[in-house]
C-alpha positions in Angstrom: -40.3 13.9 196.7 -42.4 11.7 199.1 -39.7 9.0 199.1 -37.1 11.7 200.0 -38.9 12.7 203.1 -38.7 9.3 204.6 -35.8 8.5 206.8 -36.8 4.9 207.1 -35.5 4.3 203.6 -32.0 4.7 205.0 -30.4 1.6 206.5 -29.9 1.4 210.2 -26.8 0.1 211.9 -27.7 -3.5 210.8 -28.4 -2.6 207.3 -32.2 -2.9 207.6 -34.5 -0.5 205.6 -38.3 -0.4 205.6 -40.2 -1.2 202.5 -40.4 1.5 199.8 -44.0 1.0 199.2 -45.8 0.9 202.5 -49.3 2.3 203.0 -48.8 3.2 206.7 -46.1 5.8 205.8 -47.9 7.5 202.9 -50.0 9.7 205.1 -47.1 11.0 207.2 -45.1 11.6 204.0 -47.9 13.3 202.3 -48.2 15.7 205.4 -44.6 16.4 205.5 -44.3 17.2 201.8 -47.3 19.6 201.8 -46.3 21.2 205.1 -42.6 21.6 203.9 -43.9 23.3 200.7 -45.9 25.9 202.8 -42.9 26.4 205.0 -40.7 27.2 202.3 -43.2 29.8 200.8 -43.7 31.3 204.3 -40.0 31.6 204.9 -39.4 33.5 201.6 -42.4 35.6 202.2 -40.9 36.6 205.6 -37.5 37.3 204.2 -39.0 39.5 201.5 -40.9 41.5 204.1 -37.9 41.9 206.2 -35.9 43.3 203.3 -38.7 45.7 202.6 -38.7 46.8 206.2 -35.0 47.7 205.8 -35.6 50.0 202.9 -35.0 53.5 204.1 -34.7 52.5 207.8 -32.1 54.7 209.5 -33.0 54.1 213.1 -29.9 52.9 214.8 -32.0 50.6 217.2 -34.6 49.2 214.7 -32.2 48.5 211.9 -29.9 46.0 213.9 -33.1 44.2 215.1 -34.3 43.7 211.5 -30.9 42.8 210.4 -30.4 40.1 213.1 -33.9 38.7 212.3 -33.1 38.6 208.7 -29.7 36.8 209.4 -31.5 34.2 211.6 -34.1 33.4 209.1 -31.7 33.0 206.3 -29.6 30.7 208.3 -32.7 28.6 209.2 -33.7 28.5 205.4 -30.1 27.3 204.5 -30.3 24.5 207.1 -33.7 23.4 205.7 -32.2 23.3 202.2 -29.3 21.4 203.5 -31.6 18.9 205.2 -33.7 18.4 202.0 -30.5 17.8 200.0 -29.3 15.3 202.5 -32.6 13.4 202.3 -32.3 13.2 198.5 -28.8 11.8 198.5 -29.0 9.4 201.4 -31.5 6.6 200.5 -29.9 3.3 199.8 -29.8 3.5 195.9 -29.0 7.3 195.9 -25.5 8.5 195.1 -24.4 8.8 198.8 -26.6 5.9 200.0 -23.7 4.0 201.6 -22.5 6.9 203.6 -25.5 7.5 205.9 -27.4 5.4 208.5 -30.7 5.7 210.2 -30.9 6.1 214.0 -34.3 5.6 215.5 -35.3 6.7 219.1 -38.7 5.7 220.0 -41.1 6.8 217.1 -38.5 9.3 215.7 -35.8 8.6 213.1 -33.0 10.7 211.9 -30.2 10.4 209.4 -26.6 10.4 210.4 -23.4 10.4 208.3 -21.0 7.5 208.6 -17.4 8.4 208.6 -16.1 11.7 207.2 -16.2 13.4 203.8 -12.4 13.5 203.7 -12.5 9.8 203.5 -13.4 10.1 199.8 -11.3 13.0 198.8 -9.2 10.8 196.4 -11.3 7.7 195.8 -14.5 9.6 194.9 -14.3 13.4 194.6 -17.9 13.8 193.6 -19.0 12.0 196.7 -16.6 13.9 198.8 -18.1 17.3 197.7 -21.7 16.0 198.2 -20.9 14.9 201.7 -19.2 18.2 202.5 -22.6 19.8 201.5 -24.5 17.5 203.8 -22.2 17.9 206.8 -23.7 19.9 209.8 -20.5 21.8 210.2 -20.6 23.2 206.7 -21.9 26.8 206.9 -23.6 28.8 204.1 -20.4 30.5 203.5 -18.2 27.4 203.1 -21.0 25.7 201.1 -20.2 28.1 198.3 -16.8 26.6 197.5 -18.1 23.1 197.7 -21.0 23.7 195.3 -18.5 25.4 192.9 -16.2 22.4 193.1 -19.1 19.9 192.6 -20.3 21.8 189.6 -16.8 22.0 188.1 -16.4 18.2 188.7 -19.8 17.4 187.1 -18.9 19.6 184.1 -15.6 17.9 183.7 -16.9 14.3 184.2 -20.2 13.8 182.4 -20.6 10.2 183.6 -20.5 11.3 187.2 -23.2 13.8 186.6 -25.5 10.9 185.4 -25.3 9.5 189.0 -27.5 12.4 190.2 -31.3 12.2 189.6 -33.4 15.2 188.6 -34.7 15.5 192.2 -31.1 15.6 193.6 -30.0 18.2 191.1 -33.0 20.4 192.0 -32.3 20.0 195.7 -28.7 21.0 195.0 -30.0 24.1 193.1 -32.1 24.9 196.1 -29.1 24.6 198.5 -27.1 26.9 196.0 -29.8 29.5 196.2 -29.8 29.4 200.1 -26.1 29.7 200.4 -26.5 33.4 199.5 -30.1 33.6 204.2 -34.7 35.2 216.7 -38.3 35.6 216.6 -39.0 33.7 213.4 -36.9 30.7 214.6 -38.9 30.4 217.8 -42.3 30.6 216.2 -41.1 28.4 213.3 -40.0 25.7 215.8 -43.4 26.0 217.7 -45.2 25.2 214.3 -42.8 22.3 213.5 -43.3 20.8 217.1 -47.1 21.1 216.8 -47.2 19.6 213.3 -45.0 16.7 214.4 -47.7 15.8 217.0 -50.2 15.1 214.2 -48.2 12.8 212.1 -49.0 9.8 214.3 -52.8 10.2 213.6 -52.6 11.4 210.1 -54.6 9.2 207.8 -55.3 10.0 204.2 -55.3 6.4 202.9 -58.6 6.8 201.1 -56.9 9.4 198.9 -53.4 8.1 198.7 -53.7 4.4 198.5 -52.7 2.9 196.1 -50.5 5.9 195.2 -51.2 5.7 191.5 -54.7 7.0 192.4 -53.2 10.6 192.6 -52.8 10.6 188.9 -56.6 10.1 188.4 -58.7 13.2 187.7 -59.8 15.0 190.9 -57.8 12.6 193.1 -55.1 15.2 194.0 -57.7 17.8 194.8 -59.5 15.3 197.1 -56.2 14.6 198.9 -55.5 18.3 199.4 -59.0 18.8 200.8 -58.6 15.9 203.1 -55.3 17.3 204.4 -56.8 20.7 204.8 -59.8 19.3 206.8 -57.4 17.2 209.0 -55.2 20.3 209.8 -58.3 22.5 210.5 -59.7 19.9 212.9 -56.4 19.5 214.9 -54.9 23.0 214.6 -58.0 25.1 214.3 -57.1 26.6 211.0 -55.7 25.7 207.6 -52.1 24.8 206.9 -51.5 28.1 205.0 -53.2 30.2 207.7 -51.1 28.5 210.3 -47.9 29.9 208.8 -49.7 33.3 207.8 -50.5 33.8 211.4 -46.9 32.9 212.4 -45.6 35.6 210.1 -47.9 38.2 211.7 -46.7 37.2 215.1 -43.1 37.4 214.0 -43.5 40.8 212.6 -45.4 41.9 215.8 -42.4 40.6 217.9 -40.0 42.6 215.8 -41.9 45.8 216.9 -41.9 44.7 220.5 -38.2 43.9 220.4 -37.6 47.3 218.9 -39.5 49.2 221.5 -37.9 47.0 224.2 -34.3 47.8 222.9 -35.2 51.5 222.5 -36.6 51.6 226.1 -33.4 50.0 227.5 -31.4 52.5 225.6 -33.3 55.5 226.8 -33.3 54.3 230.4 -29.7 52.9 230.6 -28.3 55.9 232.4 -31.2 56.7 234.5 -32.6 53.5 236.0 -32.3 49.8 235.9 -34.5 48.1 233.3 -36.5 45.2 234.4 -38.1 43.2 231.5 -41.5 41.7 231.8 -41.6 38.0 232.5 -42.0 35.8 229.5 -45.4 34.4 228.7 -46.0 30.8 229.7 -46.1 28.6 226.6 -49.7 27.8 225.6 -50.9 24.2 224.9 -51.5 23.1 221.3 -55.3 22.7 222.0 -55.5 26.2 223.5 -53.8 27.6 220.3 -56.1 25.6 218.1 -59.2 27.1 219.8 -57.8 30.7 219.4 -57.2 30.0 215.8 -60.8 28.8 215.3 -62.1 32.0 216.8 -59.7 34.0 214.5 -60.8 32.0 211.4 -64.4 33.3 211.9 -63.1 36.8 210.9 -61.0 35.7 207.9 -62.2 36.4 204.3 -63.8 33.3 202.7 -61.2 33.1 199.9 -58.0 31.1 200.3 -55.0 32.7 202.0 -51.8 33.5 200.3 -50.0 30.4 201.7 -52.9 27.9 201.2 -52.1 25.0 198.8 -55.2 24.3 196.6 -55.8 22.2 193.5 -55.2 24.1 190.2 -58.4 24.8 188.4 -58.4 24.0 184.7 -56.7 26.7 182.7 -59.0 28.8 180.5 -57.8 29.5 176.9 -55.4 32.4 176.7 -57.1 35.6 175.4 -53.9 36.6 173.6 -52.8 34.5 170.7 -49.4 34.8 169.2 -49.0 35.0 165.4 -48.2 31.8 163.5 -44.4 31.2 163.0 -43.2 29.5 159.8 -40.4 27.0 160.7 -38.6 24.1 159.3 -40.1 20.6 159.7 -37.7 19.6 162.4 -38.5 22.7 164.5 -42.2 22.2 164.0 -41.7 18.6 165.3 -40.0 19.7 168.5 -42.7 22.2 169.4 -45.4 19.8 168.4 -44.0 17.3 171.0 -44.0 20.1 173.7 -47.5 21.2 173.2 -49.0 17.8 172.5 -52.3 17.5 174.3 -52.1 13.7 174.8 -50.8 12.4 178.1 -48.1 10.4 176.3 -46.1 13.5 175.0 -42.8 11.7 174.3 -39.5 13.6 174.9 -37.3 16.3 173.5 -33.6 16.6 173.8 -32.3 19.7 175.3 -30.1 20.3 172.2 -33.1 19.9 169.9 -35.1 22.4 172.0 -32.2 25.0 172.2 -31.7 24.6 168.4 -35.4 25.1 167.8 -35.5 28.2 169.9 -32.5 29.7 168.0 -34.3 28.9 164.8 -37.2 31.2 165.7 -34.7 34.0 166.7 -33.8 33.4 170.4 -30.2 33.8 171.8 -29.1 31.9 174.8 -26.9 32.8 177.6 -25.6 30.3 180.2 -26.1 31.6 183.8 -23.9 29.0 185.5 -24.3 25.3 186.1 -27.4 24.1 184.3 -29.3 27.4 184.2 -29.8 29.0 180.8 -31.6 32.3 179.8 -33.3 32.4 176.4 -33.6 36.0 175.0 -36.5 36.7 172.7 -35.8 38.6 169.4 -36.6 42.4 169.5 -39.2 41.8 166.8 -41.1 39.7 169.2 -41.1 42.4 171.8 -41.3 39.7 174.6 -39.3 39.1 177.7 -36.6 36.4 178.2 -37.3 33.1 179.9 -34.7 31.2 182.2 -34.9 27.4 182.2 -33.1 24.6 184.0 -31.4 22.0 181.7 -32.2 18.4 182.9 -29.0 16.7 183.9 -29.8 13.9 181.4 -30.3 16.6 178.7 -33.7 15.2 178.0 -37.0 17.0 178.6 -39.7 14.6 179.3 -42.6 13.7 181.7 -43.9 16.4 183.9 -41.0 18.7 182.9 -42.3 18.8 179.4 -45.7 19.9 180.7 -44.1 22.6 182.9 -42.0 23.8 179.8 -45.3 24.0 177.6 -47.1 26.0 180.2 -44.3 28.5 180.7 -43.9 29.0 177.0 -47.7 29.5 176.7 -47.8 31.9 179.6 -44.8 33.9 178.5 -45.2 33.9 174.6 -48.8 32.8 174.1 -47.5 29.8 172.0 -49.6 26.6 171.5 -49.7 23.7 169.1 -51.1 25.8 166.4 -48.4 28.5 166.5 -45.7 26.6 164.5 -46.4 25.8 160.8 -44.0 24.1 158.4 -42.6 26.6 155.8 
């Protein structure tokens, strides 16, 4: 993900790219990845709040204001997902690497498409669909047909599917979700502009160099703490609080716009409405000082949008009864719940067969998404999982799977015994 946030990995007009492993870019990439994660959380939180505000609203003035804000926010989130997908497929060795170039102006780099998607309609249909999804003229409505065509193509041609990495498939899934989303846009861009100013002075080298240090115990927590202290020093508050405050301001703006629209409606036939002059934009340093004052009144615990290191999990209080299974099934779950760092791997087919052996049924949900339904005797809810495009569950995905199965069904390495 850090590499995908780096436009310097895309060749420029002369075919030059900057080194993949370069210490000077790690701090910037680290800041971008974490701020992007908080941005996504905040955006969906805001969308959820707007939908809740619509519930039961019949006011003919207020409802259009909320609907317009919801539409703007969904469009902004779709464009973010589209940009993330473009970053995943555009580096030199990626599936669409030869179709993009890097344009640098001063210290800022951006990615631009070379040629048109239609150039590959016949010669490389998969690339054609991918470039359509990356093109700035592709709206969220037209993206639906291109995602469906790409999914159909990958289903029909398994070898082409292997051209996509796991991260590219996940980015495509994110874009698929977003094909379904004025105050938020303004505040959002203010935050983006302010955070961009801090990239040039961001330095987390002690925590990030060499990159493998992040795999050491406690290293990730130290890196997150360093990032948090850096943002607090420059912005006056934590990264999470920066976006929480933005959401509060956005919701306040909706009330102001509603009252403004209502006032204009009431006075339309009686007098000429003169809106108040817009506030002069405040400097970043002024806003940072305001946030420091506001932070003094915040609760000591972390905010809803703050990213913090995960504390070691305590043993689950509820333990599922042991299940007697065949040796082959026990071997699958033994690999999934192995406590060693080298867990090995499990094929998707073996995992699905093992789940079926313990009574689960599976329902395809479209593309690579599958829902496993627990048997009635278990009295547990279903679980929806993403099938890896290489049909092999390994690495961190195996760890995520084990945690989800543990959290949902209280399974562990001792749950499955050979009958």
